[in-house]
N, C-alpha and C positions, 0 to 999 in steps of 0.2 A: 720284723723278725720272721724268718721262715720256720716251718715246722722242724726241718732238721737242727736249726740253730736253737730252738726251743728245748728239743730233746737233750742236745749236747750240753746246754747250759744247766739243764736240771740234773743230769748225771754228774757233771763237773763239780756243781755246788755240793752235792751230797757226798761225792768222793772226798772233797776237801774236808768234810766232817767224819771222815774215817769210815764211810759206808763202802761196802763192796758192790760193784755194779754187777747184777746178775741178768742173764738173758730172759727174754719173754718166753713163757711157757707156751705150749701148743694151745690152739683154740679148742681142741677136743681133749679134755682132761684125762690124764693117765690115773688109773687105779681109783677112779671116782665114779661109780655107777649112778650117782645121785643127780647128775646134771648131764646134758648133752653137749654144752659148750662153757668155755671159761667166760663168765658173765661179769666178773669184778676183778680189779687188779689183785685183791687179796686172795682170790680163790686158790691159786697155786700154792700159796704159802700156809694154807689152814694147818696142816700138820705141825709146821714149825711155830705158828702162832699158839698152838695147844701144847707145846712143850717140847716137840722133837728137836734135836739139834740140827741146824742147818750147816752143810759142809763149808760155807763161805763166811760163817760167823754170826755176830749178833746184830751187825749194822748192815742193811742191805738197801739198795735202790734199784729201781727197774723201770721199763716202759712195757706194760703189759698189754697185749692185744686182747680184746674183748669183743663178743657178740652179745647183743640183747635182742629178745624177740618179744618181750611183753607187749610192746606197742607196734607189732610188726605191720599192723594195718594202717598206721599213721606214717610210715617210712616214706620219705620222699619230699618233705617239706624241710624247712630249715630248722626245725626244732626236734626232729626225730631221726636217730641214727641207728643203724643196725651194728656196724662195725666201727670200732674206735679204739684209742689207746688210752690207758690210764697210767699216769705218772705216779710212781710210789716210793716212798721212803719208810723203812721198816725198822723197828727196834724190837728184837726178840729179847725182852727183859733187860736190856741195856740202859735205856733212858725213858723219860716219860713226858709230862706236860711241859716242864720248864723249857727243855731243849726243843721239843716239837713245835711248841707255840712261837718260841723266838726265831727259829729256822723258817717256819712258815711265813712269818712276817717279813 
């Protein structure tokens, strides 16, 4: 399976579970002076995870671009990456463990 196929299958699966596909946010966070880069898939969704309403609804999925620099001195081997993508499925107060665990399985 190619990376493009994996991304497509991920998004299609969660779309079939009534999730709205949202675009990847910028690697440089907007309106967040606490970090220089988006370092985790959940980072752009923090306001919504804390209770703000997301314009796309309560079930979301995405492929979020991320940068990590904590191990920047080790980058270059097979186990350390600086740029990568995180696949995410998000419930903003809609479902919890039962659905999340069964869909992950």
